N, C-alpha and C positions, 0 to 999 in steps of 0.2 A: 503493501498498500504506500503510495508516492506521500510525503512530508512534506505539509504548507509552507512554504519559507518562514512567512510568520503566525503565529497562531495564541489569539486573542483569548479566551475561555473565561468567561464569568466572573472577570476581573470589575471590581468597585473600586474607580477611580477616585482619589483622597487627595486634597491637601492643607496641611495642618489642622486636622482632626475632621475636616468640614469634606464630606461627600458628593463629586460634581459629576462623575456619572455612574449607574448604579447595572450590574452584572451585566457587562455590559461585556458583546463576544463577536468579534471579524478578525477575517485569514485576508492575508498575498498570498493567492497561489504560490506563484511564481517570480523567481532570482532577475529585476530588473519592473517591476512593473511599480505604477507610482497610485496609490491611493493619497484623496481629495477627500479627507473632514469638513462640514463647511454644518455654521453654528452660527448662531448669535453673540455678539459681545458674552465673555462672564460665563461660559455654560458649561466649562471645562477642558475644552481643545486641545489650549496648550497644556492642560496639567494631563492628560494622555500622552502627552510628546517629554515631558517631564518625566512619566513610570514608569513608560517605555525606555530613553537613558535611561532609568536606574537612579532619577536624583530622589525618587519618592520608592516608598515600598508600597507594599500591598500584604490586606489581611483577605483576599477573597479571593479564588478562580488565579490563574496562571496566564506568564506570558514565556511564550517559544520561541528561537529566533534559529534559523537553519535544525530545527531536528532539537537542537542544544535549546534549556529549562532553564531561567538567565533571572524568574519572578515568581515566588509564590508565597504561601505565610511561613514555610518553614525556608525556603532558602531565595540569601539576594545578589546576584552576580553586579559588584562595585559597577561603578563607569566608566572606570578607566581599562573594564576587560571587556565588554560589551561589542567593542568596532562597528560602535554606532555613533554617527555626529550629530548634535541640534544647533540649527543654526536658529537664534533668539531674531522675532522680530525685533526690535533693540539692538542693533549689532553691535558684538561684544569685542570690539580691536582691540590692541593695547594703545597708550595714549602718545607714548613714548616710543612707537616705532612706526616706521613710517607702513605705508599702505604696502608695499612690497613685501615687507619685511614681515609682515602681518599674517599675506597671504603664506608666505617660506613657512611658520609656524606648522600649516599643512601636510609640508612636505619630512616633518622631521619625524613627523606621527608614521611617518609610508615607507621607516627606511629599510625594515624590514620584506616586506611585503613583497610582489613576483614586479615586474618591468610594467611600470606608468604607462597605460591606454592612450594620457591624456596629457600633455606637457604644459608645463606653468604656463608656455606664454599659446597654449590655443586656448587656457581656459580664458586670459586676461583678453583678448582677443575675442573671441564669442559671444562676453558680458562686456566689451569694450570698454574696460577701464586699463589702459593703455594710460592713461594722459595723468593719470593721479599715483601712480606709485609712486613716487619721490617725495608726495606728499602725506602730510599726519593727518588723525582722525576729525581734523578739530577744523581740516582746510578743507575739505570736501563734504559736497551734501548727503543727506540724509539717504538717496535713491545711491546716491554711488557710494556711502559707504555699508547697505545692505548688499549689493551686486560687490564687494572684498570680501564682504565676510562668508560669502556664498561661492565665491573661488577658492575662501580657506578649506572651507569643508568639503568642498569636491576636491581637493587633493588628498584628502586624508583616504581618498575610494575608502570608506567606510561598507557593512555591508548594509548600514538601513540610513539612509541619511535621513534626519530628521525636521524640517523645513515652517518656521515659525511668519505667518505671511512674509515671504520674502522679497515679495513686488506691493509689496503696501505703498512704500515711502517714494519708486516709481513714476515718473510721470507718463503720464496716461497718453502720451504719444509715444513713448518710447515703451510700454511697455506688454505690447502685444508682441513687439521684435525681442523681448528680453525673454517673454515666455515663445517661443518659436525655438530663442537658442536653448535655453534651459529643459527644453523638451531633445531637443539632439544631443545634447553634452547627458542627461540620461539615457539614451539609450546606447551610445556611444560606449560609454563605460559599463553598462547594465548594473546598470546604482539601484538596488529598491529604494523607494521614497514613500517619506510620507509625505504630507503636504495638509497643512490646515491655512485657508480662505476663508477669507468674505465672497468673497469676487464667484456665485455662480456659473461667469462663462471660464473664468480663469481653471475653475475644478474640471469643465466641461471634456476645457480641451487639454489640458494634461494629467487629470486621471484614466486607468483602464474603469478603477471604479469607486464610487463619492459614499462616503457614507451621511447619514445629516444626523444632526445631534440639537432635540428639541427635550426642555424637558424633564433633563436628568435621564437620556434613554437614548440609546440611539434606533430613528425611526423607521429608516431608510437605508440599505445598503444594497450596490445596487452597483450595473452601470452608469454614465454619466445617461444617452439615452433613455434607458429605462426610470430615470429618474425625473428627468424632466418629464415625458409624456406617458406618463404609467404614477404617476404620484400614488404614494401608497395612503397617502391620509389626508384629509385638512386641512391640520397641521401643518404638511409638507407642501400643500400647497399654496398657505397662507404666509410660509416662510419663502415660497423660493418668488415670489410675486409674480408672477409671468401668466396670471389670467385671474376670471373672478366664478366663484357657482353661480348658478344660477338656477330656480325653480322648475320642475319642467313630471311629464306626468309617460312612463315610459307607458307603450301602442302598440309595440310590436316584437317579435323579435331582436329586428334590424333598427326601434325608430321610436320617436320619443319628440312630446309636442311641448311647446313653449308656450305661452299666453301671447306673449309680443311676438317673439322669430314664425310662429305656426312649425309643421312636422321639422323634424332633424335626424336624417337619416345616415346608419356610419356601422359601422363595428363595435358592439361592447364589447369589453374589454369581460366586466362582469357580468352579466346576465341576471336580469331580476323579470321579476311575474309582472305581467300584463298591470295596468292597474296603482303598480308602485310606481308613487312618488318621491324622484331624488336630487339630489342638487347636483347638475352638469356644472364641471366643468368645460370654459368657452376657454382659451385662450389666442391670443393675437391677430398667430395664423389659421384660423380654426375658420372663420368667412373671409369672404369671400367679396371684393367692391367693383357695384355695377350701376351703373346713375340708369339706364335702362326698366333694374327691376320696378315691379310698385310694393316694392319692403321698404320703405325708406327710413331714415334714425333722424334725430336732432346731432350735429357736429356739436359739443365740448368742446373741444381741444383740438391741437395736435401739436403733438410734439418732432421736429424733424429729426433724425439720427443718420441724416447723412446718406446711405442708401439708402433707405424709406424712414417712411412717415407710421407713427401711430398716432391713430384718432381713436380718441376717449368718444362713442358714439352713445346718447338716450335713448331708452327706451321708454312709453306709452305710457309702463309700471314703476320709471325713474329708472330701474337699471342701467349702471353706465359701462359698458360693451367695449375691451378694446380692440381698436385693429391696424391690422399690421395691410399696406401697403407699399406698394416700391417706387420713390422718389420718384421717377420719371413718368408717373400717373399725368393721362393728359388733363384733368379737371381738380385742381388741388382744392377744396372744399374750405374755405371760412366756417367761424364759432356763425354758429347758428342756422344755419343753411344745412340744409337733406342730403344724407346720404344713403348710397343705395346697394344694398344685399342682395348680392345674388340670389336665383330660387332655381331648382332643390336644394337645401341645405344641407349640403355631405360630412362631415367629418367622418375623418378615417378611421381612427381610434374613440371612442367614447368613456369619458370615464366619468363615472356615478359614483357618490356618495348616499 
């Protein structure tokens, strides 16, 4: 039977005697995969990283890395013997060393390891920090400091890399490029990684799996695609904030009815008896714009996102529905105008609660 590379089983994650995440179980199946942990501030995401790194002990459950027990009630492998690297959100650069010296500290931990797969220069180039190597931490921006800390962590070539909001201080205009570079580095080095982030799009891009933590529990652990399209609870829907829930009545095996939108057809993820009253998840891309349609809703707001607009439409029942439209559509609607919704309405994945 194949072992999971990382296995967390029935662990209570606590800090300062206070339980943050209870009875948590999740795995990273294969070396080189990335898990992204999402959740609101203060929920315990950083506590999970600290515990896996060995900075916090556990009283319940077990943590295994590459088949070896590293944490349980009866066993605690000290951090320096775990070969796990933890990069905190607030960089931990030494103020009296230059950026280059700070980064090279990672290679000193790596002297006894096999030949490096990625050199100091390659990591510096990929993270675009060559211009700050001779500077001291107080002379660089928060985003540059985060990237320098990340470079140091990568150079240690750990068995497991833990990143706490690694790009939170990086300028938005540069963040996507850094995400691409980071993904390339992790893939090339085949470093198993756990990333804590508030950014769901970052998690969906970087993660092989995502864990959503709410109310002290792992609410959903799944592929990014499934987390977005098939959220398993109202709490996950509300946290992701990628759509709204509207009242509807199931009218058939593949149909339901909303009094404002009419009949909606599609494939139910979970089947309900005919006549059931449900809450239908409606995401911005589920409805299509069509000015020729006889179904007209009032425009309340319009957000320009560069490649697209998100219109907020009000129904006769005062529901506020988000609708995605490409930015090159012919007629851009203003507030108080009428906006047509294409009929018949078909949603590929009908998610109800």
